[in-house]
Each structure stands twice: as C-alpha cells, then as structure tokens.
N, C-alpha and C positions, 0 to 999 in steps of 0.2 A: 503492501500501501503506500500509496504518494500523497503528501502532506504540505499544503499550502498557505501561505500567511495572509489574511488580509486587514487590513486597517483600513476605512473608509475616513479617517481621518474626521470627525465628526466636531462640529466646534458650542459645545455645550452651555458654555458663558453669556448665557442670555437672561434677563436677570424673570425670576421664576411667572411674577405680576404678569409681563408683558407675555411669554410663553400662556399662561391659564388666559389671555385675552385675545390669542390668537387663533383665527379660525384653521389657521395652517401652517405649520413652521417649514414647509416645502414650496416653495413658488412664489410668497409672497409677502414675508415677512423682510422689509426694510430692512437692506444688507448696513442701515447705519447702528443698529446690534453687534456689526463684527468688526472689535477693533484689530486694525492690520498686524500692530504687532505681536499680539497673544498667534494669529492666524501664523504668522511668520515662523512663532515659536514650533505652533504643533505642527508645522512642515516638516522643520529640522529633525525635530522628534522622530514626528513617523517612520521619516527616511534612515534614520537613523536604527529605528527596530528596523529597519527592510536590509539593511546591511549587514545587523546582525544577525539577519536570517540566511544571505548568502556566508556566513561566518559558520553559523550552525548546521548548515545541511537543509534550511525549510526556504521551502518553492516558493515568487511571491507570486501572488497578484495585484495589479492595477486598477483600477476601476473609476468607473466617474456618478457626478450628481448634477444637478444645477440650481442653482438659485435655493439653498434651504441649510439650516445647521445639522443635518444628518451626515453631509459629504463637501468638502472644500478644495476635492479634486473633482477638479468641473471641466480637465481638458486631460482625457488618459494618456493619449501621445506624449502629452508631457511630460508625463513621469513615466512612462514606459521610457524614455529617450535615457533621462539620466537614470533608472535603471541599468539601462545597455551597456551605459560606459561605466557604473560603479561599481554594480557586482560583479562576477568573476567565473561563481561555480552553480549556481543554480538555476534552474526553469523560468520565465519569468509567463506572468499570463493575460494578457490584457483581457479581462471580463469587463464591459468594455464597453470601446469605445459604440457614440450610441448610433447603430448606422442606421433608425428610422431616423432620427432629430438630424443628421449631416445632409448634405443637401448633394454631394459628391462620391458616391462609394471610389471613385478611384484613384482621392486624395485621400482615403483610409489606408487606400491598399498601399499607395505611396508609403507612408508613415509607418504601414507595417514591413511591412519588406526593409526601411531603413532601421531599427528599429533591430527586425532579425539579423541584419549585416551586421551592425553594430557591436552588437548581442555575440555574434557568428555564430551564429546557430540554435541560441539559446527559446525563443520567442514560441508561444501558443495564444494563439488569437480565437476569442470568445463575443462572442454577440449577441447582445441584449436586446428586445424591441423598443425601452423604454416607458415609464409610466407617464401619468397625466399631465403631472409639473416639470415634466421635463421637455413632454411635447407643448408647454404654454412658454417653458422659457425660449424652446426652441423654435418659436412659431410657427407649428408641425398639424397637420391636421388627424387627427386619429384615426378618421376614415382612409381604408384600405391600408392600413398598418399592414395587414399581415402578413398580406400580398407584397408590400412596397420592402419586407423586412426580407422575404425570400429574393429578392428580384436583386437588393442590393449584397445579398450572399453571391448568388449568381455573377451578378459584374466583378464583384473586388476578387473572388475566385479564376474567373477568366482573365482577370487581370496580372496579378500572381503566376500566374501560369503559366500565361502566351507566350512565347518567345520568339517569336516572325511578324515583330506590330509596322506598325501601328494597325490596329482592327479597328473597326468603329462600333456603338451599341448602339440601337434601336428601340428599348425597354416601352415599356407600360408608364412606367414612373422614372427611368432615368433615359437620355440622349448625352452621349457621348463619340461626339466625331472623330477623334483623335486619341487611341489607348495607345502607352507605348513605357513604361513605369522602368524607371533606373532609378536603382538598380535594382537586379529581380531581388526574390528572397534568397538566404546563405540556405537552408533547405528547400527539398526539393520535391517533388513538387509545389510544396507548400509547408507552413510549417503548419502543425500538429491544428483541429476542429472544435471550441467548446462554444453551447451558447446553453444561457440559462431559460430554465422556462418548468415551474410544473402543472401547466395544463396538457394534457393526452393528449390535443392533437397533435401542438407545436412538438410534444415529443416524440410522437409516431412518425413524425417526417424526420426529425433527428436522425430518427435511429436506420430509414432509409435512405440519409444522405450520410451516414456516415459519423455526425458529430458527435462527440461526446453529451451529455446531455445531465448539465450540474442544477440539481436542485436544493432551494434555497428554505430551511426554516418551517417544511412540510410535516414532519414528524416519520412516523412509520405508515400509517396509510400514505398520506397525500406519496410521498416516494413511492411506495407501492406502488399504485396508481401508475404514475408519471413512465414507469420501469415498464409493469409490462405491458402501456404500448408500446413502450418503443421495443421492446422486444418481438412484441407478435407482432408488428411491421419491418421487423426481419424475416421473420421466419414467414413472412407471407411474400416477400420479396425472393425470398428464396438467398437468405446473406443469413451467415453466422453470427454470435457477439460473445461477449465475454466479460466481467465485470467491470473491465477496463474502461468501457465507454462511460458509467456512471461518478460519479461525483457529487458529495453533500457537503454543506456548508454547516453548522452549529457553532452557538458561542462556544466556546473553549477555553478553558483556563486551569493550567496544573500550578501545583501550590505543595508544598511543604505534608500539610492535614487539607483532611476535607475539610474542617471549618476554614481553614484561608480561602482555600477554594474556591468554596462556595460565596463568600464574604467578598471580594474580592472580584471573583465574576458574576456574580451577580447586578453589579458595575454599568455589566453592556448590555445589560439587559435598557439602560435607558436608549436604545435604537427602537425598541419593540414598543418600549409605555411612552417614552417623550419624539422620537426619531419619525415616528411612521405619521405621526398627528396631521392628518391633509386633508382639505377641504375639498365638498362634492363636486366642485367641478375638477376635481382633482383624480377624483375614482380612479384607479385603476381597472374599474370593469367600463371605461366608456364607449359610447357606440361606435362599432364598427374597428374598437378596440380590442372585445372580446367575441367568443365566438358567441351566434344567436341564442342558444339556449343556455348562456349566462343573464342574459338581459332580464331578467326579474328581479334581479340580482343589485342592478345599478342602481347606487345612493342609499342604498336600504345595509347593507353589513357593514354592522358596527365594531366601536374602536376595542380593541381587547387589550389587557396590561394581564402581564405574566408575573408571576417573583420565581424569585430563584428555583424552590421546588416542585412548584408547574415544570417550570423550563426544562427541568434533569428529568419530568417524568414522562415529558409530550416528543422526548430526545429534541429538544432544542437547545441544548447545552451539554455540555460534557464539563463537569469540574471539579474539583477531590487534590487529593496527592493521585501521584504518578498512578497506582496500581489499580485507582478508582476508574481515577480519564479511560485507561486503559477498558478496564473492565464496560467500562458503560458504552467506547466504542464498539467494541465484539461486542457486543448484544445487541444493539442498534443496527450492529453489519449483519449479525444471521438473521431478524426479524426483517431485514430488507433482502435478503437474496445474495448481499455480495456488493463492494464498490470496490474501488482502486483509490479513486479521488477525496481525502477528506480535507475540505477549506477549514481552516481555524480562521473566525469570525474573533481577532484576539482581544480586540479595546474598543471600545466604544462608549461613550460618557464619560465618566467622570474619573475612569481608572487613568490610573500617572502613568508617565514612561515607565518610570523607574519599576511598578508592578505590571507592566506589557512584557519591557526586560526578561525579570525574571522569570514571568511564566514562559516566556519562550524556551529560553534557556534549558526551564525543567523538565516540559515537553521530549525537547531535539536530546536531549541527554536521558532521559529515561523510557519517555513513550514510544517515540518514531522510533528506537533499533526494533522495538519488538512488530510494531505495524509495521517496517520492512519486509520482516517474515513471512506476510501474508500476499501470495502472490494470486496474481488475476485469473479466477476460475473460469472455463468453457459453461455457456449458455445453452449451447446446441446453434 
C-alpha cells in the first residue's frame, strides 16, 4: 500500500462571530478576513511539511480550491511546480487542477508536462469536477459540467501523448486549432491518471477509462458503492482490475497514545464542521452538475457535524497510537475489499505545524512500513 499526504492549507483564523453570521465560508466570505502575513506563514509551514514527507517517504498531493477559508491553494500547478523542483524522492499527485473551471485544457496539459519533466517523472495527474463555489469563482456554468469534464480529459490526454503535431480539436465544449505542447511529459505515454468521485456513474466511467478512483470521506458503504460500480464497468468491458485502482482519503493522525491521537486528530474535523459551510447556491448538487436522479435532494441536504468518535466509527478518521491507526486502516481495508492508496488528510483547522510534523514522522516510522507489506490484489 502507498500513502499520500494532503494538507489543503486552510485559513481558520476568522472571528467566530463572522463565521456564525456568514451564509457560506466558501465562495463569498470577503477576503478582508485573510491577513496576507498569516497566509504567508501557513504557506511556508505546509511546504515544509511536504518537504518532510519527501524525507520520510510519504507521497505528496497538491490541490486547489477557490475563494474560501478551507484552502489557500488557489492554483495547484503553482504549488506543483514548487514541489517538482524542491522534492527529490516521492511521487507528486495533483488532485487537482479544476478542469471544468479552466477554459483551456491544453494549457493544463502544458503545465502537467512541465511539472513531470521538472520532477523527472514523479508526477501523477488527478482530475476533479469542481464544486459550486469553485464554479462561481471561476465564472463557470454547471450545466453540461459532466460532459465538459470528460471532453477536457480527452483533450488533455491527446495533448500529452500526440507527438506528430500540431493537431486541431473541434469538440462540443472546446475548440483549439493548434495543439503542439513543448515539452512532452517525461513519463510515456503519460503520467498515471486519477479522479476523485464517489458518484457511481462517474466511478463506472473511470473504470472503463482505467483511471484510479479516489474516494473522499464516504465511509464503508459509500466507498463500496463507488468501487463496485468501477469493477462492474470493467468486467462488462472485458477489462481486469485490482486493488491498485482504488484510493481512499481519511483524516489521519498518529501519536504516542490513543488519547493524544484523538485529541489532536479531532482538530482536523474543522474541515467538516466549519470548512464545509456553504450557501445553497453553491450546493454540490447544482442542476446540470448532478445526475438527474439526485435532483430531489438539491438544496435539501442538511449540514452535518461529527465528533472524533463518530468520525472513527464511520471510517472518516484514523487516529491513535501507531498500532491503533494501523488496525483502523486495515479494518476499513477489509470491509471495502482492499485498496492500494491511502490519502492522509493530515492537517486541518487549528492543528499546529509542530503537531502535523509529529504525526507525519510517527506515521512514516511506525505505520507506513507495515502498510507497504500489503500488496495489490487482483479482483478479476
């Protein structure tokens, strides 16, 4: 099993009365509440955590969100470029540039190829569809987003792999008369591909396209539904699959004791309890974005809050001493039928830089060696 460290670099230092009165902390909270000096410190801390991951053997994920306290990384390619140059050892996953918001997939292909060359072949490419606040901040229309998502992927892949260009692209959503990226990627024909979704229709299409399916915070049943759809789609297409096509993200904190692990790990639940507060117009079930059968749920899903015990019971969080964290991960592994990639949401909310680094070191020393002994399993 492989492990990947993710920190979305949140900005929790907004007065509570402002947060309580805000309809949404994503998309429309005025940026006067973000002190650039504090933001600079947070950037330096998270980049240092990533460099520590490079030293101890934890792969790294860069991502992006827009206009909200949940994530200061507004441009994944910029972070990715820094990591491609400054790290030397681990794999780098961009999960990812918001391809349904960006207007030019060819530019995204150029950025990825450049990062792959700078890192000398350590890049992995992740695709995400975008949430409602991202579409608002990116001036994007949610109608047609699913079809736009697949066409953007097709264009990016052709740009990365076509070596006898220029070629032209006349699609439904994208038109580009002259595609001929320099440099081409280091890895041939292209870096490994990921996409994040728990939606069963999208998961099935990922299976047919041989793209790794990353599931975030869905627990046992939601994860099993997505991965069952993935496997069945591949079986119907006559394609083999194994557990190396699956990734799961859970809040993860490793400490000296269970008490310390839960106390510090629970700080990361700020992501769910505060950082997900979003106005109805930014719903992740916007018309045109969600499958038609989900339409009755639009604007009706209540916000949920979870505590540490609930998060652990639901496999949203793995926290405790090294033995406990390993046991929790493997219990989840057995319940969902296996997976190859564990994504550690290692720091969120008011967790400190020192606490995050301690968790990284303990996980890498005491948990990761045992997980690496878990080999991918063929699923037929």
